[in-house]
C-alpha positions as CSV (number, residue, x, y, z in Angstrom):
1,X,-9.7,-22.1,-164.0
2,X,-13.0,-20.8,-162.6
3,X,-14.8,-18.0,-164.3
4,X,-15.4,-15.6,-161.1
5,X,-16.6,-12.4,-163.1
6,X,-17.6,-12.1,-166.6
7,X,-17.8,-7.6,-167.7
8,X,-19.2,-6.2,-170.5
9,X,-15.3,-6.5,-171.9
10,X,-13.2,-8.7,-169.1
11,X,-13.6,-12.0,-168.2
12,X,-11.5,-12.9,-164.8
13,X,-10.6,-16.1,-163.8
14,X,-9.2,-17.2,-160.4
15,X,-5.6,-19.0,-160.4
16,X,-4.8,-20.1,-157.4
17,X,-3.9,-16.8,-155.2
18,X,-4.3,-14.8,-158.4
19,X,-6.1,-13.5,-161.2
20,X,-6.7,-14.3,-164.9
21,X,-7.9,-10.9,-166.3
22,X,-8.9,-11.5,-170.0
23,X,-9.7,-8.6,-172.5
24,X,-12.4,-10.0,-175.4
25,X,-13.1,-8.5,-178.4
26,X,-16.5,-7.0,-176.8
27,X,-17.1,-3.8,-177.6
28,X,-20.3,-1.7,-175.5
29,X,-21.4,1.5,-175.6
30,X,-24.1,2.9,-172.9
31,X,-23.3,0.1,-171.1
32,X,-24.9,-2.7,-173.8
33,X,-22.4,-4.8,-175.3
34,X,-22.8,-5.0,-179.1
35,X,-23.2,-8.1,-180.6
36,X,-20.3,-7.6,-183.3
37,X,-16.6,-7.8,-181.6
38,X,-13.9,-5.6,-182.8
39,X,-10.7,-8.1,-184.1
40,X,-7.9,-7.7,-182.2
41,X,-9.1,-5.0,-179.7
42,X,-8.9,-7.2,-176.6
43,X,-4.8,-7.2,-177.3
44,X,-4.2,-4.0,-178.3
45,X,-6.3,-2.7,-175.2
46,X,-4.1,-5.8,-172.7
47,X,-0.7,-4.5,-174.2
48,X,-1.1,-0.9,-174.6
49,X,-2.4,-0.9,-170.8
50,X,1.3,-2.8,-170.0
51,X,2.7,-0.3,-171.8
52,X,1.6,2.5,-169.8
53,X,1.7,0.3,-166.6
54,X,5.1,0.2,-167.0
55,X,5.7,3.7,-167.8
56,X,3.7,5.2,-164.4
57,X,5.4,2.4,-161.9
58,X,6.5,5.0,-160.0
59,X,3.6,6.9,-159.3
60,X,1.4,4.1,-157.8
61,X,2.6,0.2,-157.5
62,X,-0.4,-1.7,-159.9
63,X,-1.8,-5.1,-159.8
64,X,0.0,-6.6,-162.9
65,X,2.1,-10.1,-161.8
66,X,3.1,-11.3,-165.5
67,X,1.7,-11.3,-169.1
68,X,3.7,-13.9,-170.1
69,X,2.7,-16.4,-167.2
70,X,-1.2,-16.8,-168.6
71,X,-3.0,-19.9,-170.6
72,X,-1.7,-20.1,-174.2
73,X,-4.9,-19.6,-175.3
74,X,-5.4,-15.8,-174.2
75,X,-1.3,-15.2,-175.0
76,X,-1.4,-11.4,-176.0
77,X,-4.9,-10.5,-174.0
78,X,-4.1,-11.9,-170.8
79,X,-2.7,-10.5,-167.5
80,X,-1.8,-12.7,-164.4
81,X,-2.9,-10.1,-161.4
82,X,-3.1,-9.6,-157.7
83,X,-6.2,-10.2,-156.0
84,X,-7.6,-7.3,-154.9
85,X,-11.1,-5.6,-152.9
86,X,-11.7,-3.0,-155.2
87,X,-13.3,-0.1,-154.5
88,X,-16.7,0.9,-155.5
89,X,-16.2,4.5,-157.5
90,X,-14.6,5.4,-160.8
91,X,-11.7,7.4,-160.7
92,X,-12.0,10.1,-163.4
93,X,-9.6,13.1,-164.4
94,X,-10.6,15.7,-167.0
95,X,-8.3,17.9,-169.0
96,X,-10.8,18.5,-171.7
97,X,-14.7,19.4,-171.5
98,X,-16.0,16.5,-173.3
99,X,-18.8,13.7,-173.0
100,X,-21.1,13.5,-170.0
101,X,-19.1,16.1,-168.2
102,X,-19.7,18.6,-170.7
103,X,-23.5,17.6,-170.7
104,X,-23.2,18.2,-166.8
105,X,-21.4,21.4,-167.1
106,X,-24.3,23.3,-169.6
107,X,-26.8,22.1,-166.9
108,X,-25.0,23.4,-164.2
109,X,-21.4,24.6,-164.8
110,X,-19.9,22.1,-162.7
111,X,-18.8,18.3,-163.1
112,X,-18.8,16.1,-160.0
113,X,-19.4,19.4,-157.6
114,X,-16.4,20.9,-159.1
115,X,-17.0,24.6,-160.4
116,X,-15.6,25.2,-164.2
117,X,-15.3,28.7,-165.4
118,X,-18.1,30.1,-167.6
119,X,-17.9,30.1,-171.3
120,X,-16.3,26.8,-172.3
121,X,-17.6,24.8,-175.3
122,X,-17.2,21.2,-176.1
123,X,-13.4,20.3,-176.1
124,X,-12.2,23.1,-174.2
125,X,-8.9,22.6,-172.3
126,X,-9.7,23.2,-168.6
127,X,-7.4,25.7,-166.5
128,X,-6.2,22.4,-164.7
129,X,-7.0,19.1,-164.6
130,X,-9.6,18.4,-162.8
131,X,-11.3,15.0,-160.4
132,X,-15.0,14.1,-161.1
133,X,-15.6,10.5,-159.9
134,X,-18.3,8.6,-160.8
135,X,-20.6,5.7,-158.7
136,X,-19.6,2.0,-160.6
137,X,-23.2,0.9,-161.2
138,X,-23.6,-2.9,-161.1
139,X,-26.9,-2.0,-163.0
140,X,-27.7,1.1,-165.1
141,X,-25.3,4.1,-165.4
142,X,-22.5,5.5,-163.4
143,X,-23.8,8.6,-162.2
144,X,-21.3,11.9,-160.9
145,X,-20.8,12.2,-157.3
146,X,-18.5,14.9,-155.3
147,X,-15.3,14.5,-153.5
148,X,-17.2,14.3,-150.5
149,X,-19.0,11.6,-151.3
150,X,-15.9,9.7,-152.3
151,X,-14.6,10.3,-148.8
152,X,-17.6,9.0,-146.9
153,X,-17.3,6.2,-149.1
154,X,-14.2,4.6,-148.8
155,X,-12.7,7.2,-146.3
156,X,-11.1,11.1,-146.6
157,X,-7.7,10.1,-146.2
158,X,-8.1,7.3,-148.7
159,X,-10.0,9.5,-150.9
160,X,-7.2,12.7,-151.2
161,X,-4.5,9.6,-152.0
162,X,-6.5,8.6,-154.5
163,X,-7.2,12.0,-156.1
164,X,-4.0,13.2,-156.0
165,X,-3.1,9.9,-157.6
166,X,-5.7,10.0,-160.2
167,X,-4.8,13.5,-161.3
168,X,-0.7,12.3,-161.0
169,X,-1.0,9.4,-163.5
170,X,-3.3,12.1,-165.8
171,X,-1.0,14.8,-165.7
172,X,2.3,12.4,-166.6
173,X,0.1,10.2,-168.9
174,X,-1.1,13.1,-170.8
175,X,2.3,14.9,-171.0
176,X,4.2,11.5,-172.5
177,X,1.2,11.4,-175.2
178,X,2.0,14.6,-176.0
179,X,5.2,14.3,-176.6
180,X,3.7,11.7,-179.5
181,X,0.9,14.2,-180.7
182,X,-2.1,13.4,-178.7
183,X,-4.5,14.5,-176.7
184,X,-5.7,13.2,-173.9
185,X,-8.8,14.7,-172.8
186,X,-10.2,12.5,-169.4
187,X,-9.6,9.0,-168.8
188,X,-11.1,6.3,-165.7
189,X,-8.9,4.2,-163.8
190,X,-9.7,1.8,-160.9
191,X,-8.3,1.1,-157.8
192,X,-8.5,-2.1,-154.9
193,X,-7.0,-2.4,-152.0
194,X,-4.5,-5.7,-151.4
195,X,-4.8,-7.6,-148.6
196,X,-1.8,-5.4,-146.1
197,X,-3.7,-2.6,-147.0
198,X,-2.0,-1.5,-150.1
199,X,-3.6,0.9,-152.3
200,X,-3.2,-0.6,-155.8
201,X,-3.9,0.4,-159.6
202,X,-5.7,-2.1,-161.0
203,X,-7.8,-3.0,-164.6
204,X,-6.7,-1.2,-167.5
205,X,-4.7,2.2,-167.9
206,X,-4.8,4.6,-170.4
207,X,-6.5,2.7,-173.1
208,X,-9.1,3.4,-175.9
209,X,-12.0,1.9,-174.2
210,X,-11.1,3.8,-170.9
211,X,-9.8,7.7,-172.1
212,X,-10.3,10.1,-174.8
213,X,-7.3,10.5,-177.5
214,X,-7.5,13.3,-180.1
215,X,-4.8,14.1,-182.3
216,X,-3.1,17.0,-181.1
217,X,-2.7,19.0,-184.4
218,X,-6.9,18.5,-185.7
219,X,-7.9,19.2,-181.9
220,X,-10.2,22.8,-182.2
221,X,-12.8,23.4,-179.4
222,X,-16.4,24.0,-180.3
223,X,-16.8,20.9,-182.1
224,X,-16.5,16.9,-181.9
225,X,-13.0,15.5,-182.3
226,X,-11.5,12.9,-184.3
227,X,-11.3,10.2,-182.0
228,X,-8.5,7.3,-181.4
229,X,-11.3,5.9,-179.0
230,X,-13.9,3.7,-178.3
231,X,-15.9,6.9,-178.9
232,X,-16.2,6.3,-182.7
233,X,-18.3,3.5,-181.7
234,X,-20.4,5.7,-179.7
235,X,-21.0,8.4,-182.5
236,X,-22.1,5.2,-185.1
237,X,-24.3,3.8,-182.6
238,X,-26.0,7.1,-181.7
239,X,-27.0,7.1,-185.6
240,X,-28.9,4.0,-185.5
241,X,-32.6,5.3,-184.9
242,X,-34.6,2.0,-184.3
243,X,-32.2,1.6,-180.9
244,X,-33.2,3.0,-178.0
245,X,-30.1,2.2,-176.0
246,X,-31.0,-1.0,-174.4
247,X,-30.3,-4.8,-174.7
248,X,-29.7,-6.1,-177.7
249,X,-27.8,-3.8,-179.3
250,X,-27.5,-3.3,-183.0
251,X,-24.8,-5.3,-185.1
252,X,-22.2,-3.5,-186.1
253,X,-21.0,-2.4,-189.9
254,X,-18.4,-4.0,-191.1
255,X,-17.1,-0.2,-192.2
256,X,-17.4,0.6,-188.8
257,X,-15.7,-2.8,-187.4
258,X,-12.8,-1.8,-189.4
259,X,-12.4,1.7,-189.2
260,X,-12.8,1.1,-185.5
261,X,-10.3,-1.5,-185.5
262,X,-7.9,1.1,-187.2
263,X,-7.9,3.8,-184.5
264,X,-7.0,0.9,-182.1
265,X,-4.4,0.3,-183.6
266,X,-3.0,3.9,-184.8
267,X,-3.6,4.7,-181.0
268,X,-1.1,2.2,-180.1
269,X,1.6,2.4,-183.2
270,X,1.5,6.2,-181.9
271,X,2.0,6.1,-178.0
272,X,4.2,3.1,-177.8
273,X,6.2,3.8,-180.8
274,X,5.8,0.4,-182.2
275,X,4.1,-1.0,-185.1
276,X,1.1,-3.5,-184.2
277,X,1.6,-7.3,-185.1
278,X,-2.2,-8.7,-185.1
279,X,-0.5,-11.8,-184.2
280,X,1.6,-10.7,-181.3
281,X,1.4,-12.6,-178.3
């Protein structure tokens, strides 16, 4: 098969009319791939995505063809997918104020042009989930854009449909997670267009790389939260004083690798209700 794209975390191969999406154990922070992998990370992300794709299949068609019809060496970490024309926007829903959204709010009281109430603090729950899209940068960092900018980029009707789909996926996912004692603070989605024009949910779905997850019983606004996602690695990397957030990234210490893997596994098990088996396929 032909390697058609190697991203920060996923490799994409062409197989006839289909694509094979392979999730590696690589981890990136601040758009830099770190030299140390997190064991099983790619399988955990893939299996969690598949669980969510099944749960939310009624909201939006997705790109999954098969999780079984993949080369044996990638079993458990690969998905056979439909070919799509990917849209040049990151579709983000936020139910809580954190991360870059918090920084933007502290500067001007808005996120992606959406005005938010005054007096919010880190990890505040928003009155309603909000749509805060960003660019999809091929170099450098993604930047917040407004809904009107999305509409100009992909058309008003498409922008409205995908804004509504993003918020509905977030709401339904957040409800399912809440039943399992987990807060989904925010999530990033990607969509593409099939050859027949159908809009299709693609890439990963509600994983520890694309979303922020917090234990509900530990949620307390006004401070950083206990994260069951990649934020743990971001927080560690921020303590590396001799790294300027450009390549090459620093190696991850063994204890941070182990703790990161444990958090990915805990999130998988709490969301799906199934035990994680390292050799699963």
